C-alpha positions in Angstrom: 14.9 5.6 51.0 16.1 1.8 50.6 17.0 -0.4 53.9 20.2 -1.0 54.7 22.5 -3.3 57.5 23.0 -0.4 59.2 18.8 0.8 59.7 17.1 0.1 62.9 16.2 -3.7 63.3 12.3 -2.4 63.8 12.5 -0.8 60.1 13.6 -4.5 58.7 11.2 -6.3 61.0 8.4 -3.8 59.8 9.6 -4.4 56.0 9.3 -8.3 56.3 5.8 -7.9 57.8 4.6 -5.7 54.3 6.1 -8.0 52.1 4.5 -11.0 53.9 0.7 -9.2 54.2 1.0 -8.1 50.0 2.2 -11.4 49.3 -1.0 -12.9 51.2 -2.8 -10.5 50.0 -1.9 -11.1 46.3 -2.0 -15.3 46.8 -5.3 -15.2 45.5 -4.8 -13.3 42.4 -1.8 -15.3 41.7 -3.0 -18.6 42.2 -6.1 -18.0 40.1 -3.8 -16.8 37.6 -1.7 -19.6 37.6 -4.3 -22.2 37.5 -6.2 -21.0 34.6 -2.7 -20.8 32.4 -2.2 -24.2 33.5 -5.7 -25.4 32.0 -5.3 -23.2 29.0 -1.8 -23.4 28.5 -2.6 -26.8 26.6 -4.2 -25.6 23.9 -1.6 -22.5 23.1 0.6 -22.2 20.6 3.7 -22.4 21.9 2.5 -25.5 24.1 1.8 -27.5 21.5 5.1 -26.3 19.5 6.6 -27.5 22.7 5.4 -30.9 23.1 5.1 -31.9 19.2 8.8 -31.3 18.8 9.4 -32.9 21.8 8.1 -36.0 20.8 8.6 -35.2 17.1 12.4 -35.2 18.0 12.0 -38.9 20.4 10.4 -40.6 17.8 10.6 -39.4 13.9 14.6 -37.4 14.1 17.2 -40.0 13.1 20.2 -37.8 14.5 18.4 -36.7 17.6 20.3 -37.7 20.6 18.5 -36.8 23.8 20.7 -35.5 26.4 20.6 -35.4 30.3 22.0 -31.9 31.3 22.6 -30.9 34.9 21.5 -27.0 35.4 22.9 -25.4 38.7 21.1 -22.2 40.1 17.1 -22.5 38.5 16.3 -20.5 41.9 17.1 -17.7 39.6 15.5 -16.4 36.1 18.8 -17.6 34.6 18.8 -21.0 36.1 15.4 -21.5 35.6 15.9 -19.5 31.9 18.3 -22.4 30.6 16.3 -25.1 31.5 13.5 -24.5 30.2 15.6 -23.8 26.8 16.8 -27.4 26.9 13.5 -28.9 27.9 12.2 -27.1 24.8 14.5 -28.7 22.8 13.9 -32.3 23.7 16.6 -33.2 26.4 15.9 -34.3 29.9 16.7 -31.8 32.5 18.3 -31.7 36.0 18.2 -28.8 38.2 20.3 -28.6 41.4 20.2 -25.2 43.5 21.2 -24.7 47.5 17.6 -24.6 49.3 18.1 -23.1 52.9 15.8 -23.9 55.7 14.7 -26.7 53.3 12.4 -24.4 51.5 12.2 -25.7 47.9 12.9 -23.0 45.4 11.1 -22.2 42.3 12.9 -23.9 39.6 11.6 -27.5 41.6 8.2 -26.9 40.6 9.5 -26.2 37.1 7.5 -28.1 34.1 11.1 -28.6 32.7 12.4 -30.3 35.5 12.9 -34.0 36.3 13.0 -35.9 39.3 16.1 -36.5 40.1 18.5 -36.1 42.3 22.0 -33.9 40.9 24.3 -36.2 43.3 22.6 -39.2 41.9 23.3 -37.9 38.1 26.7 -37.0 38.8 27.6 -40.5 40.0 26.2 -41.7 36.9 27.3 -40.0 34.2 31.3 -40.4 33.5 31.3 -38.3 30.7 30.5 -35.0 31.6 31.2 -32.1 30.5 31.0 -28.7 32.2 30.7 -25.1 30.7 32.9 -23.3 33.2 35.9 -21.6 32.4 39.6 -23.3 34.5 39.7 -22.6 38.0 42.9 -20.4 37.3 41.1 -18.4 34.3 38.4 -17.7 36.5 40.5 -16.6 39.0 41.8 -14.1 37.1 38.9 -12.6 35.5 37.0 -12.6 38.5 39.2 -10.6 40.7 39.3 -6.7 38.8 43.4 -5.9 39.4 44.3 -9.3 37.5 40.8 -8.6 34.5 42.3 -5.3 34.4 46.3 -7.0 33.8 44.9 -9.6 31.7 42.8 -7.1 29.4 45.8 -5.2 29.1 47.8 -7.6 28.4 45.5 -8.9 25.6 45.7 -5.5 24.0 42.4 -4.2 24.5 40.9 -0.9 26.0 40.7 -0.8 29.5 41.2 2.2 31.8 44.2 3.0 33.4 44.6 1.9 36.7 47.4 1.4 39.3 47.9 0.0 42.6 48.8 2.7 45.1 50.9 1.8 48.4 52.4 5.7 49.2 51.5 8.7 49.1 53.7 9.8 46.3 52.6 7.5 44.5 49.3 9.1 43.6 50.3 12.4 43.6 53.0 11.7 40.8 49.7 10.3 38.7 47.1 13.3 39.5 49.9 16.3 39.0 52.1 14.6 36.0 53.4 18.3 35.9 54.3 20.3 39.5 51.0 22.3 40.7 51.3 25.7 41.9 51.6 25.5 46.0 50.2 28.7 46.5 47.5 29.3 44.7 44.3 27.9 46.8 41.9 28.0 43.5 41.0 24.8 41.7 43.5 23.4 39.3 41.8 22.1 36.4 43.3 18.5 35.0 43.4 17.2 32.0 42.2 13.4 33.8 40.3 12.2 37.0 41.1 9.4 39.1 38.6 7.2 41.3 40.7 5.8 44.4 39.2 3.2 46.8 41.0 0.5 48.7 41.4 -2.7 47.2 39.6 -4.5 50.1 36.2 -5.1 48.0 34.6 -4.8 51.6 35.1 -1.6 52.0 32.7 0.8 49.8 34.6 4.1 50.2 35.4 5.5 46.6 36.5 9.0 46.4 37.3 11.0 42.8 40.1 12.8 42.9 42.2 15.8 42.4 40.0 17.9 44.5 39.7 21.1 43.9 43.2 22.0 45.5 46.2 20.4 45.3 46.6 21.0 49.8 43.1 19.6 50.4 44.2 16.4 47.7 47.6 15.8 49.7 45.1 15.8 53.1 42.9 13.7 51.8 45.3 11.2 50.5 46.8 11.5 53.6 43.8 10.2 55.4 43.9 7.4 53.7 47.3 6.2 54.5 48.2 3.7 51.8 50.7 1.4 52.4 51.8 -1.9 51.0 49.8 -3.5 54.2 46.7 -1.3 52.9 46.7 -0.8 49.1 44.4 1.2 46.9 42.9 1.2 42.9 43.5 4.3 41.4 41.8 4.4 38.0 40.9 6.5 35.2 37.6 8.3 35.8 35.2 8.7 32.2 31.8 9.8 33.5 29.7 7.7 31.3 27.3 4.8 31.1 27.8 1.4 31.6 26.7 -1.6 29.6 26.2 -4.8 30.7 27.6 -8.4 28.3 26.5 -11.8 28.6 28.6 -14.6 26.5 28.4 -18.1 25.5 32.2 -19.0 24.3 32.7 -22.3 23.7 36.8 -23.5 22.3 37.6 -20.2 22.1 34.7 -19.1 20.3 31.7 -16.5 20.6 28.7 -18.3 20.4 25.7 -16.2 22.1 26.0 -12.6 23.5 23.6 -10.1 24.3 24.2 -6.4 25.6 22.0 -4.4 27.7 22.1 -0.8 29.9 22.8 -1.1 33.0 19.8 -1.0 35.3 20.6 1.9 38.0 19.9 0.3 40.7 18.8 -3.4 41.4 19.2 -6.1 38.7 15.7 -6.2 38.1 15.3 -4.8 34.3 16.7 -6.0 31.2 16.3 -4.5 28.3 18.7 -5.6 24.8 20.5 -3.2 22.9 19.5 -3.6 19.2 22.4 -6.5 18.0 22.9 -4.9 14.8 23.7 -1.3 16.6 27.0 -0.3 16.7 27.3 0.2 20.3 25.8 -3.4 20.6 28.5 -4.5 17.6 31.9 -3.4 19.3 30.9 -5.0 22.6 30.5 -8.1 20.8 34.0 -7.5 18.6 35.8 -7.1 22.0 34.2 -10.1 23.7 34.9 -11.6 20.8 38.7 -10.4 20.5 38.8 -11.0 23.8 38.2 -15.3 24.1 40.2 -15.7 20.7 42.7 -14.3 22.5 42.5 -15.7 25.6 42.6 -19.1 24.3 41.7 -21.7 22.0 40.4 -24.2 24.2 38.6 -21.7 26.7 34.8 -22.9 27.2 32.9 -21.1 29.5 30.2 -18.0 30.0 32.0 -14.3 29.8 30.3 -11.5 31.3 31.9 -7.9 30.9 31.0 -4.4 32.1 31.9 -1.4 30.1 31.6 1.8 30.6 31.2 4.2 27.4 31.0 8.4 27.3 27.5 9.5 27.0 28.7 11.1 24.3 29.5 7.8 22.3 26.8 6.3 23.8 23.4 8.1 23.1 25.2 8.2 19.5 26.3 4.7 18.9 23.1 2.9 20.4 20.9 4.0 17.6 23.9 3.6 14.8 23.3 0.6 12.5 24.7 0.0 8.9 28.5 0.1 10.3 31.8 -1.4 8.6 33.9 -3.5 10.1 36.3 -0.5 9.7 34.1 1.8 12.4 33.4 -1.2 14.3 37.1 -1.1 15.4 37.4 2.3 16.4 34.8 2.1 18.3 36.5 -0.7 20.2 39.3 1.9 21.0 36.9 4.8 22.5 35.2 1.6 25.0 36.3 0.4 28.5 36.5 -3.2 29.6 35.9 -2.6 33.6 35.2 -5.6 35.3 34.1 -9.5 34.7 32.1 -12.1 36.0 32.8 -15.8 34.3 29.5 -17.0 35.0 25.9 -16.4 33.8 24.3 -13.0 34.4 21.3 -12.3 34.9 21.0 -10.5 31.6 21.0 -14.2 29.6 17.5 -14.1 30.5 17.2 -11.6 26.9 18.1 -14.6 25.0 14.8 -16.9 25.5 13.3 -16.3 22.7 16.2 -18.1 21.4 16.1 -21.0 23.8 15.8 -23.3 21.7 19.2 -22.3 19.4 21.0 -21.7 22.5 20.2 -25.0 23.7 21.4 -26.7 20.7 25.0 -24.5 20.7 25.6 -25.2 24.4 25.2 -29.7 23.4 27.4 -28.6 20.2 30.1 -29.0 22.2 29.6 -33.0 23.2 31.4 -35.6 20.7 29.2 -37.0 18.1 26.0 -35.1 18.7 23.2 -33.4 15.8 24.9 -32.5 12.9 24.8 -28.3 12.4 21.5 -27.0 11.6 18.8 -30.1 11.9 17.6 -29.4 14.8 16.8 -26.0 14.1 15.6 -25.3 11.1 19.2 -25.7 8.9 20.3 -22.7 11.2 24.0 -21.4 10.5 26.0 -22.6 12.9 28.5 -19.7 12.5 26.0 -17.5 13.5 25.8 -15.8 16.6 22.5 -16.3 19.0 21.2 -12.9 20.0 18.4 -11.4 21.2 15.0 -11.3 19.7 14.4 -7.4 18.0 11.3 -8.2 19.0 11.6 -8.2 23.4 11.0 -4.8 24.5 12.8 -5.8 27.9 12.4 -8.5 31.1 11.2 -7.3 34.5 10.4 -9.1 38.1 6.6 -8.5 39.2 7.1 -8.5 42.6 10.0 -5.8 42.4 8.0 -3.7 40.6 5.0 -3.8 42.8 7.3 -3.4 45.7 9.2 -0.5 44.2 6.9 1.0 41.2 3.5 1.3 43.0 4.0 0.6 47.0 6.7 2.8 47.5 6.2 5.9 45.9 2.3 5.6 47.5 3.5 5.4 50.7 6.3 8.6 49.7 3.3 10.8 48.9 1.6 9.7 52.3 4.4 11.0 54.1 5.0 14.2 51.9 8.4 13.0 50.7 7.5 13.1 47.0 4.4 14.5 44.7 1.9 13.2 43.3 2.8 13.7 40.2 5.9 10.9 40.6 3.6 8.7 41.9 1.3 8.3 39.0 5.1 8.9 36.9 6.0 5.4 38.6 2.6 3.9 38.1 2.9 4.9 34.4 6.3 3.0 33.9 4.9 -0.4 36.0 1.9 -0.2 33.3 4.0 -0.1 30.3 6.0 -3.3 32.1 3.2 -5.4 32.5 1.6 -4.5 29.0 5.0 -4.3 26.8 7.5 -6.0 28.5 7.4 -9.9 29.8 8.1 -11.4 33.4 11.2 -12.4 33.6 10.0 -15.7 35.7 6.5 -16.5 34.1 5.8 -18.4 31.1 2.3 -19.6 30.1 3.2 -23.4 29.7 4.7 -23.6 32.8 3.1 -21.2 35.4 3.9 -22.7 38.8 7.4 -21.6 39.4 6.5 -18.1 39.1 3.4 -18.7 41.3 5.5 -20.4 44.0 8.0 -17.8 44.1 5.6 -14.8 44.6 3.1 -16.8 47.2 5.7 -19.1 49.0 9.0 -19.0 48.6 9.2 -14.9 49.6 7.0 -15.1 52.6 8.4 -18.0 53.7 12.3 -16.5 53.4 11.1 -13.0 54.7 9.2 -15.3 57.8 12.6 -17.1 58.5 14.4 -13.9 58.7 11.9 -12.8 61.1 11.7 -15.9 62.9 15.6 -15.6 63.3 15.9 -11.8 64.1 18.0 -10.7 60.6 17.3 -8.2 58.8 15.5 -8.0 55.5 16.2 -9.3 52.4 17.2 -8.4 49.0 15.4 -9.8 45.9 16.1 -9.2 43.1 16.5 -12.4 40.0 14.4 -14.6 42.2 17.2 -15.1 44.6 17.5 -13.3 48.2 20.6 -12.3 49.9 21.1 -9.9 53.0 20.8 -6.2 52.7 23.7 -4.5 52.2 
């Protein structure tokens, strides 16, 4: 069972020590792999392509203008991927991130980084362009209630959502027709709702209505909604969640990826086929969202969709759909939240990294004519994941949760050998057919530093300070919840 902030301190201490020891055990193997990769990579096709491409653009391309690009968050897989993308496209990359306790982040050791401080670059450059929505739009999108209201005003599909400040408001919505007060038997309702506090720090969520009116009323009375203690009542749709990430430049969708939401932590990403009906519906929804919000907006838009199980299962493998079918499908999908920043699922665009870099830089005035940098690629074409990609995983997380934890559970008689073997086979499938999110054969040292140095040091700091264990998913560490 995963530890939480309320778990005994001794369990957190034991877990931190175990992770440090595990890193020490695998350190020689990780070091050997990184050294061999460093030695062999100059002779590989990918490395030769990157170096020749950068050299050609500097010497032979009359239209190429190398840019200095500042990428923040290089301690995460998404920041590292973007830094590598701009490097591959021939540009100078400056990385920035928080380094608590003066422990360098993994991106600091990437081949794509230049030796310069972000503050100095920002002071020297006077014509920078930031890929970020305005503060007001960012605030609107990242707050659940304002996002739902804004999306509804755009005429796009969202769940029915209400702000509740009294008991009677809840009952009127849950019971549009008078309930049978004399009956204690379950009373079926056409719609179900979840109720949760507006305060995001309070995770309690309840599905309503309860079997009887009396139980429902009693529960709402216990919650005691009031103007000073409001709740969110939102239509409940049993289904699957999907994560999306998109790049919006001047109100136009330029890059898009969609994938099923991981069941627990954000540690596995498997993209939907970009030509499937479901992916196209979410892509069209996102494009409409950007266009209707404003033709001047520029930034990252990561929408989370909720889709009924039957629709999701059918439309994931439905291809060759018409525009009319896509518009119809858009009425059956619900956007439930938004993150107006780069999402970890952007790692799925790694195979299209050079195209992605040039799309970012097309925002700059006087940049290269469309198509010059990337083989005369159609500038109107949206960058999507390569169909050859099975998915991305994080090796350290998989070793802990698919190898070590199932083995320990078998020793404690908490699970069977069959379940352990299934977990091990899943791990083997990831290693053989998926891609490690931070690993690149031509740039191995960020991956090595993460698992051999960064994790042990950060968990060691937590031991020294007597803090609980941390959660590591996409290369960054947060406190256990």
